[in-house]
C-alpha positions as CSV (number, residue, x, y, z in Angstrom):
1,M,12.4,-16.7,8.7
2,L,10.5,-15.7,5.6
3,L,8.1,-12.8,6.1
4,L,4.9,-13.6,4.2
5,I,3.0,-10.5,5.2
6,P,1.9,-7.6,3.1
7,G,4.6,-5.4,4.6
8,P,7.2,-5.1,6.0
9,V,8.4,-7.7,3.5
10,T,11.3,-10.0,3.2
11,T,14.2,-7.9,1.7
12,R,17.3,-8.7,-0.2
13,P,20.7,-8.9,1.6
14,E,21.9,-5.9,-0.4
15,V,19.0,-3.8,1.0
16,R,19.7,-4.7,4.6
17,A,23.4,-4.1,4.1
18,A,22.8,-0.6,2.8
19,A,21.2,0.3,6.2
20,A,24.2,-1.1,8.2
21,Q,26.1,2.1,8.5
22,D,25.6,5.5,10.2
23,Y,24.4,8.6,8.2
24,A,24.3,12.3,9.0
25,P,21.2,13.4,7.2
26,W,22.1,17.1,7.6
27,D,25.4,16.6,5.9
28,R,25.7,17.7,2.2
29,S,26.9,14.2,1.3
30,F,23.4,12.8,2.2
31,R,21.6,15.1,-0.4
32,P,22.5,13.1,-3.5
33,L,21.1,9.9,-1.9
34,Y,17.7,11.6,-1.4
35,G,17.9,13.1,-4.9
36,A,18.6,9.7,-6.5
37,V,15.5,8.2,-4.7
38,R,13.3,11.1,-6.0
39,Q,14.5,10.6,-9.5
40,R,13.8,6.8,-9.5
41,I,10.4,7.3,-8.0
42,A,9.5,9.9,-10.6
43,A,10.4,7.4,-13.3
44,I,8.2,4.6,-11.9
45,A,5.2,7.0,-11.5
46,G,5.6,8.8,-14.8
47,V,5.6,12.3,-13.3
48,S,7.4,15.5,-14.2
49,F,8.9,17.8,-11.6
50,A,7.5,20.7,-13.5
51,T,4.0,19.9,-12.3
52,D,4.5,17.2,-9.6
53,T,6.4,16.9,-6.4
54,I,7.6,13.8,-4.4
55,L,7.4,14.4,-0.7
56,P,8.9,12.1,1.9
57,L,7.4,11.7,5.4
58,Q,8.7,9.9,8.4
59,G,6.4,7.1,9.4
60,A,3.9,4.6,8.1
61,G,1.5,4.9,5.2
62,H,-1.2,6.2,7.6
63,F,0.9,9.3,8.2
64,A,1.1,10.1,4.5
65,V,-2.7,9.5,4.1
66,E,-3.4,11.9,6.9
67,A,-1.0,14.4,5.6
68,S,-2.6,14.2,2.1
69,L,-6.1,14.6,3.5
70,R,-5.1,17.6,5.6
71,S,-3.0,19.3,2.9
72,L,-5.5,18.8,0.0
73,L,-8.9,19.2,1.6
74,P,-9.9,22.3,3.6
75,P,-11.3,21.8,7.1
76,G,-14.8,20.5,6.6
77,G,-14.0,19.4,3.1
78,R,-16.0,16.4,1.9
79,I,-14.4,13.2,0.4
80,L,-16.1,10.1,-0.9
81,I,-14.5,6.9,0.3
82,P,-15.6,3.5,-1.0
83,L,-15.5,1.2,1.9
84,T,-13.3,-1.5,0.3
85,G,-12.1,-2.9,3.7
86,S,-10.3,-1.9,6.8
87,Y,-7.8,0.4,5.1
88,A,-10.6,2.4,3.5
89,E,-12.2,2.6,7.0
90,R,-9.0,3.9,8.4
91,M,-8.8,6.6,5.7
92,A,-12.3,7.6,6.7
93,R,-11.3,7.8,10.4
94,L,-8.2,9.8,9.5
95,A,-10.3,12.2,7.5
96,R,-12.9,12.6,10.3
97,E,-10.3,13.1,13.1
98,A,-8.6,15.7,10.9
99,G,-11.8,17.7,10.8
100,R,-12.7,16.7,7.2
101,D,-16.0,15.1,6.3
102,P,-15.8,11.5,4.9
103,V,-18.8,10.4,2.9
104,T,-18.7,6.6,2.9
105,L,-19.8,4.4,0.0
106,P,-20.7,0.8,1.0
107,V,-19.2,-1.7,-1.5
108,S,-18.5,-5.5,-1.5
109,D,-15.3,-6.7,0.1
110,I,-14.9,-9.5,-2.5
111,A,-15.2,-7.5,-5.7
112,P,-13.8,-4.4,-7.3
113,V,-15.5,-1.0,-6.8
114,P,-18.0,-0.4,-9.6
115,P,-17.1,3.0,-11.3
116,A,-20.8,3.6,-11.9
117,A,-21.4,3.5,-8.1
118,V,-18.8,6.2,-7.7
119,A,-20.2,8.3,-10.5
120,Q,-23.7,8.0,-9.1
121,A,-22.6,9.1,-5.6
122,L,-20.7,12.1,-7.0
123,A,-23.7,13.1,-9.1
124,A,-25.9,12.9,-6.0
125,D,-23.7,15.2,-3.9
126,P,-22.0,18.1,-5.6
127,S,-20.4,19.2,-2.3
128,I,-17.9,16.3,-2.5
129,S,-14.6,17.5,-3.9
130,H,-12.5,14.3,-3.8
131,V,-12.6,10.6,-3.9
132,G,-10.3,8.6,-1.6
133,L,-9.6,5.2,-3.1
134,V,-7.5,2.3,-1.8
135,Y,-5.8,0.8,-4.8
136,S,-4.9,-2.6,-3.3
137,E,-7.0,-3.4,-0.2
138,T,-4.8,-5.8,1.8
139,S,-7.6,-6.6,4.3
140,S,-9.3,-8.6,1.5
141,G,-6.8,-8.9,-1.4
142,V,-9.0,-7.2,-3.9
143,V,-7.4,-4.7,-6.3
144,H,-9.5,-1.8,-7.3
145,D,-9.1,0.0,-10.6
146,P,-7.9,3.6,-10.4
147,V,-8.1,4.0,-14.1
148,T,-11.8,3.4,-14.6
149,I,-12.7,4.9,-11.2
150,G,-10.5,7.9,-12.1
151,A,-12.3,8.4,-15.3
152,A,-15.6,8.6,-13.4
153,V,-14.0,11.1,-11.0
154,R,-12.6,13.1,-13.8
155,G,-15.9,13.1,-15.7
156,A,-17.6,14.5,-12.6
157,G,-15.0,17.3,-12.4
158,R,-13.7,16.0,-9.0
159,R,-10.3,15.0,-7.7
160,M,-8.8,11.8,-6.3
161,I,-6.5,10.9,-3.4
162,L,-5.1,7.4,-4.2
163,D,-3.8,5.1,-1.4
164,A,-1.3,3.1,-3.4
165,V,0.6,1.9,-0.3
166,S,0.5,-1.8,-1.2
167,A,0.4,-1.1,-5.0
168,F,3.2,1.3,-5.9
169,G,6.2,-0.4,-7.6
170,A,4.2,-3.4,-9.0
171,L,0.6,-2.5,-10.0
172,P,0.3,-0.1,-13.0
173,L,0.3,3.6,-12.2
174,D,0.9,6.3,-14.8
175,L,0.1,9.6,-13.2
176,A,0.7,11.5,-16.5
177,R,-2.4,9.8,-17.8
178,Q,-4.5,10.5,-14.7
179,P,-4.6,14.2,-14.1
180,E,-7.5,13.8,-11.6
181,I,-5.2,12.3,-9.0
182,D,-4.0,15.0,-6.7
183,A,-1.9,12.6,-4.6
184,A,-0.6,9.1,-4.7
185,I,0.6,7.6,-1.4
186,F,3.1,4.7,-0.9
187,T,5.8,3.4,1.5
188,A,9.3,2.1,1.2
189,N,8.5,-1.3,2.7
190,K,5.9,-2.9,0.3
191,C,6.3,-3.5,-3.4
192,L,9.6,-1.5,-3.5
193,E,11.0,-4.1,-1.1
194,G,12.7,-1.6,1.2
195,L,12.6,-1.2,5.0
196,P,9.8,0.3,7.1
197,G,9.7,3.8,8.4
198,L,9.4,6.0,5.4
199,S,6.3,7.0,3.4
200,F,5.9,9.2,0.3
201,V,3.3,11.4,-1.3
202,I,3.5,12.2,-5.0
203,A,1.4,15.3,-5.3
204,R,0.3,17.8,-7.9
205,I,2.0,21.1,-7.1
206,A,-0.9,23.4,-8.1
207,P,-3.6,22.0,-5.7
208,L,-1.0,21.6,-3.0
209,L,0.0,25.2,-3.1
210,A,-3.7,26.3,-3.3
211,G,-4.3,24.6,0.0
212,R,-1.2,26.0,1.8
213,G,-1.9,26.7,5.4
214,Q,-4.9,24.5,5.8
215,A,-3.3,21.3,7.2
216,G,-3.6,22.4,10.8
217,S,-0.4,20.4,11.6
218,W,3.2,21.4,11.0
219,S,4.3,17.8,10.9
220,F,1.7,16.8,8.3
221,D,1.8,19.9,6.1
222,L,2.9,18.7,2.7
223,A,2.9,22.2,1.3
224,D,5.5,23.1,3.9
225,I,7.6,20.1,3.0
226,H,7.5,21.2,-0.7
227,A,8.3,24.8,0.2
228,M,11.4,23.8,2.0
229,G,12.6,21.7,-0.9
230,E,12.1,24.6,-3.3
231,R,13.8,27.0,-1.0
232,D,16.7,25.0,0.3
233,G,17.1,22.4,-2.5
234,W,15.9,18.9,-2.6
235,G,18.0,16.7,-0.3
236,G,17.2,17.9,3.2
237,F,14.4,17.2,5.7
238,R,12.6,19.5,8.1
239,F,12.9,17.0,10.9
240,T,15.3,14.1,11.5
241,P,14.6,11.4,8.8
242,P,15.1,7.6,9.0
243,A,18.4,8.0,7.1
244,Q,19.3,4.3,7.0
245,V,15.8,3.5,5.6
246,M,16.4,6.0,2.8
247,A,19.8,4.5,2.1
248,A,18.2,1.0,1.9
249,L,15.5,2.3,-0.4
250,R,18.0,3.7,-2.8
251,T,19.5,0.2,-3.1
252,A,16.0,-1.4,-3.3
253,L,15.1,1.0,-6.2
254,V,18.3,0.0,-8.1
255,L,17.3,-3.7,-7.7
256,H,13.7,-2.8,-8.7
257,A,15.0,-1.4,-12.0
258,A,17.4,-4.3,-12.6
259,E,14.6,-6.8,-12.2
260,G,12.7,-5.0,-15.0
261,G,10.7,-2.4,-13.1
262,A,7.1,-2.7,-12.1
263,P,6.0,-5.1,-14.9
264,A,8.6,-7.7,-13.9
265,R,7.8,-7.3,-10.2
266,L,4.1,-7.6,-10.9
267,A,4.7,-10.8,-12.9
268,R,6.6,-12.4,-10.0
269,Y,4.0,-11.4,-7.5
270,R,1.2,-12.7,-9.7
271,A,3.0,-16.0,-10.0
272,N,3.4,-16.1,-6.3
273,A,-0.3,-15.5,-5.8
274,D,-1.3,-18.1,-8.4
275,V,0.8,-20.7,-6.7
276,L,-0.7,-19.9,-3.3
277,H,-4.3,-19.8,-4.6
278,A,-4.0,-23.2,-6.2
279,G,-1.9,-24.6,-3.3
280,M,-4.4,-23.6,-0.6
281,G,-7.2,-25.4,-2.5
282,A,-5.0,-28.5,-3.0
283,I,-4.6,-28.9,0.8
284,G,-8.3,-28.5,1.4
285,L,-8.5,-24.8,2.3
286,T,-10.7,-22.2,0.7
287,P,-9.3,-19.0,-0.6
288,Y,-11.4,-15.9,0.4
289,L,-11.6,-14.6,-3.2
290,A,-12.4,-16.3,-6.4
291,A,-9.4,-16.6,-8.7
292,P,-10.6,-14.0,-11.3
293,V,-10.6,-11.2,-8.6
294,Q,-7.6,-12.4,-6.6
295,G,-5.0,-9.6,-6.4
296,P,-1.3,-10.3,-6.6
297,I,-0.4,-8.6,-3.3
298,V,-2.0,-10.6,-0.5
299,L,-4.1,-13.8,-0.4
300,N,-6.7,-14.4,2.3
301,V,-7.9,-17.9,3.1
302,H,-11.1,-18.8,5.0
303,A,-10.3,-20.1,8.5
304,P,-11.0,-23.8,8.8
305,G,-14.3,-24.7,10.4
306,D,-12.6,-27.0,12.9
307,A,-13.0,-26.5,16.7
308,R,-9.3,-26.9,17.1
309,W,-8.5,-24.1,14.7
310,S,-6.5,-21.3,16.3
311,L,-5.0,-18.5,14.2
312,H,-2.2,-17.9,16.8
313,G,-1.5,-21.6,17.1
314,F,-1.3,-21.8,13.3
315,V,1.0,-18.8,13.2
316,D,3.3,-20.4,15.8
317,A,3.3,-23.7,14.0
318,L,4.3,-21.9,10.8
319,K,7.1,-20.0,12.5
320,A,8.6,-23.3,13.7
321,R,8.7,-24.2,10.0
322,G,10.4,-20.9,8.9
323,F,7.4,-18.8,7.8
324,L,5.7,-15.8,9.4
325,I,2.2,-14.6,8.4
326,S,-0.1,-12.0,9.9
327,N,-1.5,-13.0,13.4
328,F,-4.8,-11.1,12.8
329,H,-7.5,-10.9,10.2
330,N,-9.7,-8.0,9.2
331,T,-12.1,-9.6,6.7
332,Q,-15.8,-9.9,7.4
333,R,-15.4,-13.7,8.0
334,P,-12.6,-15.3,9.9
335,S,-9.5,-15.9,7.7
336,F,-5.8,-15.8,7.6
337,R,-3.7,-13.9,5.1
338,V,-0.5,-14.6,3.3
339,G,1.6,-11.9,1.6
340,C,2.7,-12.5,-2.0
341,I,5.1,-9.6,-2.1
342,G,8.7,-9.1,-1.0
343,A,11.9,-10.8,-2.1
344,T,10.1,-14.1,-2.6
345,T,9.5,-16.5,-5.5
346,P,6.9,-19.1,-6.5
347,D,9.2,-21.8,-5.1
348,D,9.0,-20.1,-1.7
349,M,5.2,-20.3,-2.0
350,R,5.3,-24.0,-2.8
351,R,7.4,-24.5,0.3
352,F,4.8,-22.5,2.3
353,V,2.0,-24.6,1.1
354,T,3.8,-27.7,2.3
355,A,4.5,-26.0,5.6
356,A,0.9,-24.9,6.0
357,D,-0.3,-28.5,5.4
358,A,2.0,-29.7,8.1
359,A,1.2,-26.9,10.5
360,L,-2.6,-27.7,10.3
361,T,-1.9,-31.3,11.1
362,A,0.3,-30.3,14.0
363,I,-2.4,-28.3,15.7
364,G,-5.0,-31.0,15.1
365,V,-7.1,-29.4,12.4
366,T,-8.9,-32.1,10.3
367,R,-11.8,-30.1,8.9
368,R,-10.3,-27.6,6.6
369,A,-13.4,-26.3,4.9
370,P,-14.8,-23.0,6.4
371,A,-17.6,-23.1,8.9
372,D,-21.1,-23.0,7.3
């Protein structure tokens, strides 16, 4: 079964094999494994351990987003969040429920966030200290530009928290050139093509230490994670980690480098997305986004306007043909989405187009254009 979802993704056999043994995460032999992962992540992100820290957290990307909000904003602190889609809405909810004050900025779900809109919102409200941006919004497939938005944030003298969960490892990110980013968040199981269960925050040390004690949660206190690493040496965890997931990630990072790093991975994902975008049109379906704004991570397709259309029926018909896609949508109009990431190739996408054509026929869909 090929997973064509935007995470967890299809992984290489070597990655799965790396998780097929037991580890004792408190044993000293585990420490070099963790250290190797930190070094490779630092190289991808362009960070220096003199000014930046790489902090692992057990759990999904939402855990790392909440930890960043709690650790970098004081209680009641205000953060501007462009509402790019459901993952931006989730960031706003995490901020609100952590006792922070999200200021939402309505934007289109089919176009990148305009930097001028961010600059205008910041100029209108000097009490906002941070901007929370979702780099790759997988609810829609739109990629938003942290460089131009970051310039607007930096020009306003504010800071940024970047949700790079479905971007890191493929889309460009050079934190050395973006000093306004206090934290960049990602997981093992997206563009790095590892296994789920482990998230990371790359954080600037100075603002992290400035906010020490404000998280209101021991589990989500990034400053405490950093303090333990500095005190005891990098390689241990405060609480039991997903050790097999870390071992698999080390192998995934070796494969990432061997492929050619983020540029090569982005090129493969872009080729996947291009094949899918063209292929959906060729079988009578309508991609949710126009080709110029279609990101390389996930492709959404308008649901056919046929009374016999059923997303769950379509998913089941695809599973019978060897492909698994998301069984939900979170776009404003009904759609289905197909992941372009993972250990997949353009040939896999061509096979998927053929399978999707057959699956639609199998469930009786004849009208493939979206409902008016």
